[in-house]
C-alpha positions in Angstrom: 0.0 0.0 0.0 1.5 3.3 -1.1 1.7 6.1 1.5 0.7 9.6 0.2 1.8 12.9 1.7 -1.7 14.4 1.5 -0.5 17.3 -0.8 -0.7 17.7 -4.5 2.3 17.5 -6.8 3.7 20.9 -8.0 2.9 22.4 -11.4 6.4 23.9 -11.8 5.5 26.0 -14.8 3.0 28.0 -12.7 5.7 29.0 -10.2 7.2 31.6 -12.6 3.9 33.4 -12.6 3.3 33.1 -8.9 6.7 34.4 -7.7 8.3 37.4 -9.4 11.7 36.4 -8.0 11.8 33.2 -10.0 13.5 33.5 -13.4 12.7 30.0 -14.6 11.3 26.7 -13.3 12.3 23.9 -15.7 10.9 20.5 -15.2 11.1 17.1 -16.9 9.1 14.0 -16.2 11.3 11.0 -16.3 10.3 7.9 -18.3 9.1 5.1 -16.0 11.6 2.7 -17.5 14.5 4.9 -16.4 13.4 5.0 -12.8 15.2 3.1 -10.0 12.0 2.8 -8.0 8.5 1.5 -8.5 6.8 4.1 -6.3 5.1 6.2 -9.0 5.9 8.7 -11.7 8.8 11.2 -11.2 9.4 14.8 -12.2 12.7 16.6 -11.8 13.0 20.4 -11.8 15.4 23.2 -11.4 14.3 26.6 -10.2 16.5 29.6 -10.8 16.0 33.2 -9.7 16.5 36.8 -10.8 19.4 38.6 -9.0 20.5 35.4 -7.2 22.8 32.6 -8.5 21.6 29.9 -6.1 18.9 27.4 -7.2 16.5 24.7 -6.1 16.8 21.1 -7.4 13.5 19.4 -7.0 12.3 15.8 -7.3 8.7 14.7 -6.8 7.4 11.2 -7.0 3.6 11.0 -7.4 0.6 9.1 -8.6 -2.1 11.1 -10.3 -1.8 14.5 -8.6 -0.9 13.0 -5.2 2.6 13.3 -3.9 4.3 10.2 -2.5 7.5 11.9 -1.7 9.6 15.0 -2.5 13.1 16.2 -2.3 13.7 20.0 -2.6 17.5 20.7 -2.3 18.7 24.3 -2.1 22.1 25.1 -3.5 24.3 28.1 -3.4 25.7 29.4 -6.8 28.9 27.5 -6.2 27.1 24.2 -6.0 27.3 23.8 -2.2 24.2 22.5 -0.5 22.5 25.1 1.8 19.6 23.0 3.0 17.4 20.1 2.0 13.7 20.0 2.5 12.4 16.4 2.2 9.1 14.5 2.7 9.3 10.7 2.4 9.1 7.6 4.4 12.3 5.5 5.0 12.3 1.7 4.7 11.6 -0.4 7.7 15.3 -1.4 8.0 16.4 2.2 8.4 17.7 3.1 11.9 15.1 4.6 14.2 17.1 7.8 14.8 16.5 8.6 11.1 12.9 7.2 10.8 11.7 9.3 13.7 11.6 12.4 11.4 9.4 10.7 8.7 8.0 11.9 6.5 8.7 15.7 6.9 12.3 16.5 7.6 15.0 18.9 6.7 18.8 18.4 6.4 20.7 21.3 7.7 24.5 21.2 7.0 26.7 21.8 10.1 29.6 23.1 8.0 31.1 23.2 4.5 32.2 19.5 4.6 28.8 18.3 5.7 27.0 17.1 2.6 24.1 15.2 4.2 23.3 17.6 7.0 21.8 17.2 10.5 18.2 16.0 10.3 15.5 18.0 12.0 11.8 17.6 12.0 10.0 19.6 9.3 6.5 21.1 9.6 3.8 18.6 8.4 2.2 19.6 5.1 5.2 21.8 4.1 5.0 22.3 0.3 7.2 24.0 -2.4 5.2 27.2 -1.7 6.4 27.2 2.0 9.9 26.4 1.0 9.9 29.4 -1.4 7.9 31.9 0.7 9.3 31.1 4.1 12.9 30.0 3.4 14.4 30.8 0.0 12.8 34.1 -1.1 13.3 35.9 2.3 16.9 34.9 2.1 17.2 36.2 -1.4 15.6 39.5 -0.4 18.0 39.9 2.6 21.0 39.3 0.3 19.8 41.8 -2.2 19.2 44.5 0.5 22.7 43.9 2.0 24.2 44.5 -1.4 22.7 48.0 -1.8 
């Protein structure tokens, strides 16, 4: 039995119209034969911004319009990971200290060498819109203000 997150998959092409700071939201649905999982369909996207060289890499796995899991990874312009926003269930053989944050969790790097990040509990129901409006876009605005 597939577990759904209770939120709809993202229509990435709409994000450019909803958020003026977004330069482009490019997405591509992968062919089912290319997938390394049998959970559902998969779309990959990259969101870039005006006046900011960082970006979001997104992966959503879904059936119909229902999300099964997502991975929204925020990168600095130099390719270093800033933060990961994930919603998915780990397999039953995963250690409990990791599974306790299922499905909503964030990975927050503790330094430049930390690629996976420290896991913390994320808010239930957190969508791409909250990632953008509560995390990424306020950061971009602070950076722009500090450069003036």
